[in-house]
Backbone as ProteinMPNN parsed JSONL, in Angstrom:
{"seq_chain_A": "MSVLKYNEDGVYLCPFCGFEYTHHGKVEVYGRCEDDKNSNHVTVERYNVKVDRSNEGNPSSRREGISIQFWCEGCHRIHYLKIAQHKGNTIIEVTDNGELSDDYMGP", "coords_chain_A": {"N_chain_A": [[-38.416, -182.569, -44.337], [-36.37, -185.166, -43.226], [-35.349, -188.616, -43.441], [-34.571, -190.823, -40.744], [-31.4, -192.322, -40.524], [-29.359, -195.221, -40.17], [-26.354, -197.149, -39.688], [-25.233, -200.607, -40.114], [-24.321, -201.181, -37.581], [-25.866, -199.699, -35.942], [-25.203, -197.045, -35.77], [-25.922, -193.66, -35.919], [-26.496, -191.908, -38.91], [-25.645, -189.055, -40.891], [-28.419, -187.372, -42.128], [-28.276, -186.031, -44.512], [-25.826, -186.336, -45.937], [-25.004, -188.887, -45.317], [-22.77, -189.502, -43.794], [-20.977, -190.939, -41.017], [-19.988, -189.64, -38.773], [-21.317, -187.734, -36.611], [-22.175, -185.074, -34.388], [-23.472, -184.303, -31.171], [-25.15, -181.361, -30.174], [-26.68, -178.578, -28.852], [-29.269, -179.384, -26.563], [-32.708, -179.452, -26.039], [-35.426, -179.641, -23.838], [-38.861, -179.877, -23.385], [-41.384, -179.705, -21.065], [-44.756, -180.057, -20.7], [-48.156, -179.413, -19.972], [-51.199, -180.37, -21.595], [-52.054, -178.048, -24.055], [-51.218, -175.917, -22.451], [-49.898, -172.655, -22.056], [-47.319, -172.212, -21.186], [-44.178, -173.883, -20.604], [-42.12, -176.256, -18.823], [-38.945, -175.693, -19.445], [-35.868, -176.842, -20.418], [-32.567, -176.206, -21.274], [-29.596, -177.517, -22.48], [-26.358, -176.841, -23.242], [-23.247, -177.476, -24.157], [-21.366, -176.652, -21.441], [-23.311, -175.272, -20.176], [-26.405, -174.808, -18.515], [-29.779, -174.036, -18.732], [-32.821, -173.033, -17.349], [-36.189, -172.356, -17.87], [-39.502, -170.973, -18.45], [-40.37, -170.933, -21.017], [-42.101, -171.679, -24.04], [-41.341, -171.419, -26.566], [-40.119, -172.649, -29.592], [-40.733, -175.267, -29.064], [-41.152, -178.493, -30.345], [-43.645, -179.659, -30.303], [-47.006, -178.727, -30.698], [-48.825, -178.922, -28.699], [-48.056, -180.525, -26.447], [-45.405, -182.302, -24.783], [-41.945, -181.967, -25.837], [-38.832, -182.586, -27.578], [-35.685, -181.431, -28.636], [-32.785, -182.043, -30.411], [-29.71, -180.908, -31.305], [-27.507, -181.506, -34.023], [-24.31, -181.755, -35.635], [-22.526, -182.428, -38.621], [-19.516, -184.065, -39.493], [-18.916, -184.578, -42.12], [-20.506, -183.084, -44.115], [-20.86, -180.784, -42.718], [-23.241, -179.647, -42.031], [-25.676, -178.293, -39.867], [-28.211, -179.866, -38.104], [-31.431, -180.871, -36.774], [-32.811, -183.191, -34.57], [-36.022, -183.85, -33.843], [-38.518, -184.52, -31.471], [-41.848, -184.994, -30.835], [-44.94, -184.903, -29.023], [-48.264, -185.466, -29.876], [-51.618, -185.525, -29.504], [-51.554, -188.196, -28.523], [-49.869, -189.398, -30.323], [-46.465, -190.005, -31.276], [-44.207, -187.997, -32.821], [-41.519, -187.929, -34.994], [-38.925, -186.122, -36.41], [-36.465, -184.821, -38.699], [-34.884, -181.807, -39.12], [-33.546, -178.912, -40.823], [-31.958, -175.713, -41.31], [-30.215, -174.875, -43.19], [-27.84, -174.065, -42.001], [-24.293, -173.998, -41.36], [-21.805, -175.636, -39.373], [-19.775, -174.059, -36.815], [-17.377, -175.259, -36.759], [-16.748, -175.789, -39.316], [-14.426, -175.879, -41.914], [-14.205, -175.298, -44.552], [-14.234, -173.842, -47.97]], "CA_chain_A": [[-38.193, -183.598, -43.342], [-35.504, -186.236, -43.681], [-35.529, -189.92, -42.81], [-33.469, -191.23, -39.883], [-30.59, -193.362, -41.138], [-28.407, -195.896, -39.296], [-25.605, -198.201, -40.36], [-25.515, -201.947, -39.581], [-23.955, -201.195, -36.164], [-26.777, -198.819, -35.216], [-24.643, -195.692, -35.692], [-26.724, -192.646, -36.599], [-25.837, -191.32, -40.068], [-26.153, -187.754, -41.308], [-29.519, -187.572, -43.074], [-28.038, -185.281, -45.735], [-24.712, -186.882, -46.721], [-24.792, -190.28, -44.953], [-21.529, -189.672, -43.036], [-21.288, -191.496, -39.702], [-19.457, -188.835, -37.677], [-22.192, -186.616, -36.25], [-21.93, -184.642, -33.015], [-24.574, -183.65, -30.464], [-24.956, -179.977, -29.75], [-27.666, -178.122, -27.882], [-30.43, -180.244, -26.316], [-33.79, -178.74, -25.367], [-36.53, -180.497, -23.396], [-40.044, -179.106, -23.014], [-42.4, -180.444, -20.329], [-45.922, -179.179, -20.811], [-49.503, -179.991, -19.932], [-51.927, -180.131, -22.841], [-52.481, -176.695, -24.416], [-50.721, -174.885, -21.54], [-49.079, -171.689, -22.797], [-45.952, -172.269, -20.681], [-43.541, -175.187, -20.432], [-40.859, -176.338, -18.111], [-38.028, -175.753, -20.583], [-34.484, -176.99, -20.003], [-31.613, -176.181, -22.377], [-28.226, -177.89, -22.128], [-25.459, -176.573, -24.362], [-21.896, -177.629, -23.639], [-21.319, -176.646, -19.986], [-24.348, -174.37, -19.676], [-27.762, -175.315, -18.333], [-30.727, -172.935, -18.539], [-34.186, -173.478, -17.074], [-37.154, -171.258, -17.937], [-40.886, -171.396, -18.686], [-40.679, -170.635, -22.408], [-42.555, -172.749, -24.915], [-40.856, -171.083, -27.901], [-39.266, -173.673, -30.178], [-41.212, -176.613, -28.748], [-41.592, -179.195, -31.552], [-45.056, -180.029, -30.17], [-47.904, -177.584, -30.547], [-49.741, -179.151, -27.581], [-47.537, -181.236, -25.277], [-43.969, -182.354, -24.572], [-41.101, -182.025, -27.025], [-37.381, -182.654, -27.405], [-34.926, -181.033, -29.824], [-31.362, -182.323, -30.268], [-28.937, -180.349, -32.416], [-26.358, -182.281, -34.475], [-23.557, -181.276, -36.79], [-21.89, -183.527, -39.325], [-18.139, -183.825, -39.924], [-18.82, -184.739, -43.567], [-21.043, -181.942, -44.872], [-20.819, -179.658, -41.782], [-24.565, -179.074, -41.824], [-26.343, -178.411, -38.571], [-29.594, -180.311, -38.231], [-32.1, -181.08, -35.499], [-33.708, -184.319, -34.381], [-37.108, -183.334, -33.014], [-39.499, -185.503, -31.033], [-43.014, -184.276, -30.316], [-46.152, -185.657, -28.751], [-49.47, -184.767, -30.321], [-52.827, -186.352, -29.452], [-51.226, -189.601, -28.324], [-48.876, -189.848, -31.304], [-45.114, -189.486, -31.167], [-43.77, -187.563, -34.146], [-40.068, -187.763, -35.046], [-38.507, -185.537, -37.677], [-35.163, -184.174, -38.793], [-35.023, -180.545, -39.841], [-32.387, -178.032, -40.839], [-32.239, -174.422, -41.94], [-29.091, -174.52, -44.056], [-26.683, -173.588, -41.243], [-23.076, -174.794, -41.267], [-21.243, -175.549, -38.031], [-18.625, -173.177, -36.618], [-16.188, -176.077, -36.96], [-16.56, -175.956, -40.758], [-13.166, -175.268, -42.354], [-14.208, -175.322, -46.019], [-14.011, -172.575, -48.689]], "C_chain_A": [[-37.353, -184.702, -43.966], [-35.778, -187.507, -42.891], [-34.321, -190.216, -41.924], [-32.732, -192.39, -40.532], [-29.593, -193.908, -40.117], [-27.599, -196.873, -40.123], [-25.892, -199.537, -39.677], [-25.153, -202.091, -38.107], [-24.857, -200.302, -35.323], [-26.262, -197.409, -35.052], [-25.506, -194.753, -36.534], [-25.909, -192.009, -37.716], [-26.454, -189.966, -40.394], [-27.26, -187.968, -42.341], [-29.307, -186.874, -44.416], [-26.916, -185.872, -46.584], [-24.404, -188.337, -46.39], [-23.527, -190.548, -44.152], [-21.859, -190.122, -41.622], [-20.739, -190.69, -38.529], [-20.322, -187.59, -37.479], [-21.983, -186.317, -34.771], [-23.189, -184.001, -32.439], [-24.185, -182.22, -30.145], [-25.969, -179.658, -28.662], [-28.835, -179.11, -27.793], [-31.462, -179.424, -25.553], [-34.915, -179.725, -25.058], [-37.656, -179.596, -22.895], [-41.021, -180.04, -22.305], [-43.629, -179.564, -20.231], [-47.207, -179.978, -20.667], [-50.226, -179.588, -21.214], [-52.414, -178.695, -22.958], [-52.076, -175.601, -23.428], [-49.813, -173.952, -22.327], [-47.61, -171.733, -22.384], [-45.481, -173.708, -20.53], [-42.539, -175.105, -19.298], [-39.854, -176.612, -19.214], [-36.607, -175.786, -20.057], [-33.616, -177.027, -21.257], [-30.244, -176.547, -21.837], [-27.383, -177.686, -23.374], [-24.046, -176.479, -23.817], [-21.942, -177.646, -22.118], [-22.4, -175.774, -19.363], [-25.695, -175.065, -19.609], [-28.656, -174.126, -18.028], [-32.11, -173.545, -18.325], [-35.092, -172.256, -17.128], [-38.541, -171.835, -18.198], [-41.313, -171.153, -20.128], [-41.157, -171.87, -23.159], [-42.078, -172.506, -26.351], [-39.881, -172.147, -28.399], [-39.686, -175.092, -29.876], [-41.683, -177.301, -30.035], [-43.063, -179.614, -31.506], [-45.912, -178.784, -29.986], [-48.805, -177.734, -29.327], [-49.107, -179.726, -26.328], [-46.015, -181.164, -25.18], [-43.214, -182.402, -25.896], [-39.631, -182.054, -26.652], [-36.741, -182.227, -28.724], [-33.444, -181.261, -29.545], [-30.652, -181.804, -31.52], [-27.762, -181.283, -32.724], [-25.58, -181.466, -35.498], [-22.728, -182.433, -37.317], [-20.476, -183.148, -39.73], [-17.994, -183.899, -41.443], [-19.268, -183.512, -44.336], [-21.124, -180.669, -44.029], [-22.171, -178.978, -41.572], [-25.019, -179.297, -40.394], [-27.767, -178.863, -38.85], [-30.125, -180.677, -36.854], [-32.969, -182.326, -35.562], [-34.772, -183.843, -33.401], [-38.119, -184.44, -32.736], [-40.641, -184.739, -30.373], [-44.133, -185.249, -30.012], [-47.333, -184.817, -29.205], [-50.631, -185.756, -30.358], [-52.517, -187.846, -29.366], [-50.242, -190.165, -29.319], [-47.52, -189.25, -30.971], [-44.612, -189.218, -32.578], [-42.267, -187.296, -34.081], [-39.712, -187.194, -36.409], [-37.102, -184.964, -37.561], [-35.343, -182.93, -39.642], [-33.679, -179.83, -39.883], [-32.795, -176.721, -41.49], [-31.054, -173.932, -42.767], [-27.85, -174.013, -43.338], [-25.506, -174.551, -41.398], [-22.485, -174.604, -39.872], [-20.063, -174.584, -37.996], [-17.326, -173.926, -36.859], [-15.884, -176.301, -38.44], [-15.318, -175.199, -41.216], [-13.075, -175.208, -43.872], [-14.04, -173.937, -46.632], [-14.939, -171.459, -48.259]], "O_chain_A": [[-37.599, -185.118, -45.098], [-36.366, -187.471, -41.81], [-33.187, -189.907, -42.289], [-33.353, -193.328, -41.032], [-29.051, -193.16, -39.304], [-28.079, -197.377, -41.138], [-26.708, -199.595, -38.757], [-25.621, -203.018, -37.446], [-24.64, -200.161, -34.12], [-26.823, -196.64, -34.271], [-25.781, -195.019, -37.704], [-24.763, -191.614, -37.502], [-27.65, -189.758, -40.192], [-27.054, -188.675, -43.327], [-30.071, -187.096, -45.356], [-27.025, -185.912, -47.809], [-23.624, -188.971, -47.101], [-23.227, -191.704, -43.853], [-22.894, -189.742, -41.076], [-21.011, -191.038, -37.38], [-20.093, -186.545, -38.09], [-21.65, -187.212, -33.994], [-23.885, -183.253, -33.125], [-23.021, -181.923, -29.88], [-26.094, -180.385, -27.676], [-29.324, -179.605, -28.808], [-31.144, -178.782, -24.552], [-35.303, -180.532, -25.902], [-37.44, -178.685, -22.096], [-41.441, -181.049, -22.872], [-43.551, -178.442, -19.731], [-47.322, -181.089, -21.185], [-49.893, -178.578, -21.834], [-53.102, -178.188, -22.072], [-52.54, -174.467, -23.549], [-49.042, -174.405, -23.173], [-46.743, -171.329, -23.159], [-46.281, -174.627, -20.352], [-42.158, -174.016, -18.868], [-39.909, -177.663, -19.854], [-36.179, -174.88, -19.341], [-33.89, -177.785, -22.188], [-29.778, -175.965, -20.858], [-27.647, -178.272, -24.424], [-23.693, -175.533, -23.112], [-22.509, -178.576, -21.545], [-22.402, -175.56, -18.151], [-26.08, -175.806, -20.513], [-28.335, -173.303, -17.171], [-32.512, -174.463, -19.04], [-34.8, -171.236, -16.504], [-38.727, -173.052, -18.168], [-42.508, -171.166, -20.426], [-40.665, -172.975, -22.931], [-42.377, -173.295, -27.248], [-38.929, -172.499, -27.703], [-39.07, -176.036, -30.371], [-42.525, -176.754, -30.747], [-43.662, -179.894, -32.545], [-45.572, -177.896, -29.205], [-49.485, -176.78, -28.948], [-49.582, -179.44, -25.229], [-45.408, -180.128, -25.45], [-43.748, -182.814, -26.925], [-39.231, -181.615, -25.573], [-37.199, -182.615, -29.799], [-32.904, -180.743, -28.567], [-30.958, -182.212, -32.641], [-27.104, -181.787, -31.814], [-26.139, -180.586, -36.152], [-22.286, -183.3, -36.562], [-20.244, -182.055, -40.247], [-17.047, -183.342, -41.997], [-18.501, -182.955, -45.121], [-21.419, -179.596, -44.554], [-22.248, -177.883, -41.015], [-24.778, -180.347, -39.797], [-28.446, -178.317, -39.72], [-29.366, -180.78, -35.89], [-33.762, -182.499, -36.487], [-34.462, -183.477, -32.267], [-38.519, -185.187, -33.629], [-40.423, -183.938, -29.464], [-44.263, -186.288, -30.659], [-47.394, -183.614, -28.951], [-50.627, -186.704, -31.143], [-53.14, -188.658, -30.05], [-49.815, -191.311, -29.176], [-47.428, -188.138, -30.452], [-44.596, -190.113, -33.424], [-41.796, -186.54, -33.23], [-40.14, -187.714, -37.44], [-36.621, -184.664, -36.468], [-35.885, -182.99, -40.745], [-32.788, -180.108, -39.08], [-33.839, -176.63, -42.137], [-30.905, -172.735, -43.012], [-26.901, -173.575, -43.987], [-25.693, -175.758, -41.547], [-22.642, -173.546, -39.263], [-19.431, -174.324, -39.02], [-16.293, -173.315, -37.131], [-14.882, -176.93, -38.782], [-15.175, -174.009, -40.934], [-11.98, -175.082, -44.421], [-13.743, -172.972, -45.929], [-14.855, -170.349, -48.784]]}, "name": "protein", "num_of_chains": 1, "seq": "MSVLKYNEDGVYLCPFCGFEYTHHGKVEVYGRCEDDKNSNHVTVERYNVKVDRSNEGNPSSRREGISIQFWCEGCHRIHYLKIAQHKGNTIIEVTDNGELSDDYMGP"}
């Protein structure tokens, strides 16, 4: 888990390299009643919108969750800002799995 970083103007910085040019990618929103096996799940990625009842990938094990994909122009890493509700607490974390963006033009 990484710490959220901002510059003095409130611009979100890449949690891995500190670069200020990050881009939003896929956004997923999960609406769920406590411990329900299914969610109202909406995925928005570029010009595509998908709605289903899947709870797979929900950052919360019990309730609502949001996942926002980012990629950084500096290090080209893809990472995710995840927001979850659990027992009245809001949990915010940044995760990645070592992926590089398709826009990466390095070696």
